[in-house]
N, C-alpha and C positions, 0 to 999 in steps of 0.2 A: 503835628498833627496828620493823624492818620485818615485815609481816604477810605469811605466805607462803601462797601458796593449797594447798588440801587436794589431793592427786591423787584425780581422778576415776577413777570404777568403771565409768563408761559414757561413751559418745561423743556423748551429745546431753543438752539441758536436760531437767530433769522439768517435766511440766506441771502448773503451779499454777493453784489457784483460789483466791479471796479471799470472805471471807463477814465483812461489815461493812467499815470503813475509807474510807468514802465523803466527800463533800464537808463539810469541817469538823472531820474524825476526825485528828487529828496522827498516831497511830497507823499510820494505815493507809498514810501516805506513807513512814513512817520504813519499814515493811515491804516496800513496794515497791521503794524504793530499796536495801534489805540484798539482796533477791533478785536485782536486776539486778549490784549490786558483787560478790555472791558467783558469779554468773553460772553457777550449777548449775540455775537456774529460769527458765521463760518463764510470764509471767502469760497463761492463755488464757481464763479463766471467772471470772466474778464477780457475786456479789449484795452491791452495796456498800452498801444502806441497807434499812432496814426499811418505807421509802416506795418503792412499788413502781416508781413513775414516774421518782422521783430515782436508784431502782438504775440502770436501764436509761441514763438522761441521763448520771450520771456513767460509767459503763462506758464510753458513747460517746466521752466528753470524754477519755478517759484511752487510748482505741484498742483496748480489751480486745475480742478476737473474738467473745467469747460472753458475753452479759449475760442475768442472770436478775431476774425480778422477786422471787423469793424465796429463800431458802437450799434449801427442801425442794424447790423446782423443779430447783434447780441439781444438787443431790445425785440426784435420780431422772433428771433427764436426762444428766448425766455418767456415771453408772455405766452405761448403756447405748451409749455411743460408744467404737469401739474406740481414739480418740485422746482419749477422756476424761481427767479429770484425774486424777494421780498423788499430790498432794499438797496438803493445804489449810490455808491461813491463816486462821485464826478471830481476827478483831482486832474484836471486840465489846465493849460496855462488859461489865465483869466478871459484873455483874448478871444478863445475859443468855446468858453462855456456855454454859450448863449443857444449853441446847436444841439446841445444833448438832452436836457432835461424832456423836451416835448416828445421825444421818442420813449420814453420809459414811464409817462403818466397813463393811467387807464381813463377810459372814457368816462363821465359822469352818468349815473342810472337815470335812464330816462322814464321808469316806471311811476306810476302814481297810484296811490291807495284811493278807492273811492267806498263811501259808505252806503250800505243797503239801504 
């Protein structure tokens, strides 16, 4: 049975960031391949290792345009860019995963509408 592509609601790929998944991490390769096969994502930023130098080297080896030494640095920098990441794939070991998500979430809106 053939897999049918899902209809796109936008005309461009979403900008994807990746935390973890660097050298020696099988799951990082799987997620990068899946993102390309789906063709809805473009990997534009990454912090691929908890070792800062390895994170930079790995991103350069994979031709990822924006490399960061830490996921905190990536979250802070990307949130300030007009072309920052829109989606993040966190592919760190399960024991580490509780630290990253809060750095990438946007604060809830506090505005309220009033009726005249």
